[in-house]
DRENPA-3360 file (N, C-alpha, C; in nm, 2 decimals, always signed):
BEGIN
1 = XXXXXXXX = -3.48/+22.68/-17.10/-3.66/+22.72/-17.20/-3.72/+22.86/-17.19 ~ -3.70/+22.93/-17.28/-3.79/+23.11/-17.25/-3.93/+23.08/-17.24 ~ -4.04/+23.17/-17.13/-4.15/+23.13/-17.19/-4.16/+23.29/-17.26 ~ -4.23/+23.26/-17.42/-4.25/+23.37/-17.50/-4.40/+23.54/-17.39 ~ -4.41/+23.47/-17.36/-4.57/+23.52/-17.25/-4.48/+23.63/-17.14 ~ -4.44/+23.51/-17.08/-4.43/+23.57/-16.97/-4.32/+23.72/-16.99 ~ -4.21/+23.68/-17.11/-4.14/+23.82/-17.19/-4.28/+23.91/-17.27 ~ -4.35/+23.85/-17.28/-4.39/+23.90/-17.34/-4.52/+24.07/-17.25;
9 = XXXXXXXX = -4.48/+24.00/-17.15/-4.61/+24.03/-17.08/-4.51/+24.18/-16.92 ~ -4.39/+24.14/-16.95/-4.26/+24.25/-16.87/-4.19/+24.32/-16.93 ~ -4.26/+24.41/-16.85/-4.26/+24.57/-16.78/-4.12/+24.62/-16.79 ~ -4.09/+24.70/-16.83/-3.91/+24.78/-16.86/-3.97/+24.93/-16.80 ~ -3.88/+24.96/-16.67/-3.90/+25.08/-16.68/-3.78/+25.14/-16.64 ~ -3.80/+25.30/-16.59/-3.63/+25.35/-16.57/-3.60/+25.42/-16.46 ~ -3.52/+25.33/-16.42/-3.51/+25.42/-16.32/-3.41/+25.45/-16.24 ~ -3.38/+25.59/-16.23/-3.24/+25.61/-16.21/-3.14/+25.62/-16.30;
17 = XXXXXXXX = -3.20/+25.64/-16.44/-3.10/+25.56/-16.56/-3.03/+25.47/-16.55 ~ -3.15/+25.38/-16.55/-3.14/+25.28/-16.58/-3.19/+25.15/-16.56 ~ -3.25/+25.05/-16.65/-3.37/+24.97/-16.72/-3.34/+24.87/-16.57 ~ -3.50/+24.86/-16.52/-3.56/+24.76/-16.43/-3.65/+24.65/-16.51 ~ -3.66/+24.53/-16.54/-3.70/+24.50/-16.60/-3.90/+24.44/-16.45 ~ -3.99/+24.44/-16.49/-4.01/+24.39/-16.36/-4.16/+24.26/-16.42 ~ -4.09/+24.15/-16.42/-4.17/+24.06/-16.41/-4.36/+24.01/-16.39 ~ -4.44/+23.96/-16.49/-4.64/+23.98/-16.40/-4.62/+23.83/-16.34;
25 = XXXXXXXX = -4.69/+23.94/-16.26/-4.79/+23.86/-16.19/-4.82/+23.73/-16.22 ~ -4.79/+23.59/-16.12/-4.79/+23.50/-16.17/-4.94/+23.49/-16.18 ~ -5.09/+23.51/-16.10/-5.19/+23.55/-16.18/-5.24/+23.58/-16.25 ~ -5.20/+23.69/-16.35/-5.18/+23.76/-16.40/-5.13/+23.58/-16.57 ~ -5.06/+23.52/-16.51/-4.99/+23.52/-16.64/-5.07/+23.33/-16.60 ~ -5.11/+23.26/-16.51/-5.23/+23.23/-16.49/-5.29/+23.19/-16.59 ~ -5.38/+23.30/-16.58/-5.52/+23.39/-16.65/-5.49/+23.41/-16.76 ~ -5.38/+23.42/-16.86/-5.34/+23.39/-16.98/-5.34/+23.27/-17.05;
33 = XXXXXXXX = -5.27/+23.18/-16.95/-5.26/+23.03/-16.98/-5.41/+22.99/-16.98 ~ -5.52/+23.02/-16.87/-5.58/+22.97/-16.85/-5.72/+23.04/-17.00 ~ -5.72/+23.19/-17.06/-5.79/+23.14/-17.16/-5.72/+23.12/-17.25 ~ -5.55/+23.11/-17.32/-5.60/+23.07/-17.46/-5.56/+22.92/-17.49 ~ -5.59/+22.81/-17.38/-5.63/+22.72/-17.38/-5.80/+22.67/-17.40 ~ -5.85/+22.80/-17.31/-5.99/+22.78/-17.31/-6.00/+22.78/-17.51 ~ -5.92/+22.96/-17.53/-6.00/+22.97/-17.66/-5.93/+22.82/-17.79 ~ -5.81/+22.76/-17.74/-5.80/+22.57/-17.84/-5.92/+22.56/-17.80;
41 = XXXXXXXX = -5.94/+22.52/-17.69/-6.06/+22.43/-17.69/-6.19/+22.49/-17.78 ~ -6.20/+22.58/-17.70/-6.35/+22.61/-17.84/-6.30/+22.65/-17.98 ~ -6.22/+22.60/-18.00/-6.17/+22.62/-18.14/-6.21/+22.42/-18.12 ~ -6.21/+22.40/-18.10/-6.13/+22.25/-18.13/-6.32/+22.22/-18.12 ~ -6.39/+22.24/-18.02/-6.51/+22.20/-18.07/-6.59/+22.32/-18.16 ~ -6.53/+22.40/-18.17/-6.62/+22.51/-18.33/-6.57/+22.40/-18.42 ~ -6.48/+22.35/-18.44/-6.46/+22.30/-18.56/-6.48/+22.18/-18.57 ~ -6.55/+22.02/-18.46/-6.64/+21.94/-18.46/-6.74/+21.96/-18.43;
49 = XXXXXXXX = -6.83/+22.09/-18.40/-6.97/+22.12/-18.46/-6.98/+22.12/-18.57 ~ -6.89/+22.17/-18.68/-6.87/+22.25/-18.78/-6.88/+22.07/-18.90 ~ -6.82/+22.04/-18.87/-6.73/+21.91/-18.93/-6.89/+21.76/-18.86 ~ -6.97/+21.78/-18.80/-7.06/+21.64/-18.73/-7.18/+21.72/-18.83 ~ -7.25/+21.85/-18.77/-7.39/+21.94/-18.79/-7.36/+21.96/-18.88 ~ -7.24/+22.02/-18.92/-7.23/+22.09/-19.12/-7.35/+22.26/-19.10 ~ -7.31/+22.28/-18.94/-7.36/+22.40/-18.89/-7.28/+22.48/-18.81 ~ -7.25/+22.67/-18.91/-7.17/+22.73/-18.78/-7.27/+22.73/-18.66;
57 = XXXXXXXX = -7.21/+22.73/-18.51/-7.27/+22.76/-18.42/-7.20/+22.86/-18.41 ~ -7.25/+23.04/-18.32/-7.29/+23.20/-18.33/-7.26/+23.23/-18.18 ~ -7.26/+23.10/-18.11/-7.21/+23.13/-17.93/-7.09/+23.07/-17.91 ~ -7.02/+23.00/-17.97/-6.93/+22.95/-17.97/-6.82/+23.05/-18.06 ~ -6.85/+23.05/-18.11/-6.75/+23.19/-18.21/-6.72/+23.32/-18.14 ~ -6.93/+23.33/-18.05/-6.92/+23.46/-17.99/-6.79/+23.46/-17.90 ~ -6.74/+23.34/-17.78/-6.76/+23.34/-17.64/-6.62/+23.29/-17.73 ~ -6.52/+23.27/-17.83/-6.40/+23.24/-17.91/-6.34/+23.41/-17.92;
65 = XXXXXXXX = -6.48/+23.49/-17.98/-6.40/+23.66/-17.99/-6.41/+23.69/-17.83 ~ -6.48/+23.73/-17.76/-6.44/+23.77/-17.65/-6.32/+23.72/-17.60 ~ -6.30/+23.59/-17.54/-6.16/+23.53/-17.56/-5.97/+23.61/-17.59 ~ -6.04/+23.60/-17.74/-5.93/+23.65/-17.89/-5.94/+23.85/-17.80 ~ -6.07/+23.89/-17.78/-6.05/+24.06/-17.72/-5.93/+24.04/-17.56 ~ -6.02/+23.98/-17.53/-5.98/+23.97/-17.30/-5.85/+23.92/-17.35 ~ -5.75/+23.89/-17.42/-5.62/+23.88/-17.42/-5.56/+23.93/-17.52 ~ -5.64/+24.05/-17.59/-5.54/+24.11/-17.64/-5.55/+24.23/-17.57;
73 = XXXXXXXX = -5.68/+24.27/-17.51/-5.65/+24.42/-17.38/-5.52/+24.35/-17.29 ~ -5.56/+24.21/-17.24/-5.41/+24.23/-17.11/-5.31/+24.30/-17.15 ~ -5.24/+24.23/-17.28/-5.09/+24.25/-17.37/-5.08/+24.39/-17.36 ~ -5.24/+24.46/-17.40/-5.16/+24.64/-17.45/-5.18/+24.70/-17.35 ~ -5.27/+24.59/-17.23/-5.29/+24.64/-17.09/-5.12/+24.67/-17.03 ~ -5.10/+24.58/-16.99/-4.96/+24.55/-16.93/-4.85/+24.62/-16.94 ~ -4.81/+24.63/-17.14/-4.71/+24.68/-17.19/-4.70/+24.84/-17.07 ~ -4.82/+24.91/-17.13/-4.84/+25.08/-17.11/-4.79/+25.10/-16.98;
% end
């Protein structure tokens, strides 16, 4: 089974007319997995909050938006 997150974070550099793949650091992978897990948990929490209380919680949404921005920044900076 292929890991799409690992493939997305793998760099390809050219050394002496050869392309070499540089895999991402394990700590970076674990940070991305944790961030994606937290986005899922916070999204579920926001949905439960909306269903039970009938109100939108802006603090939870702010944390979700921050994590999404963090994950996007990781992917963009890792490829350059």
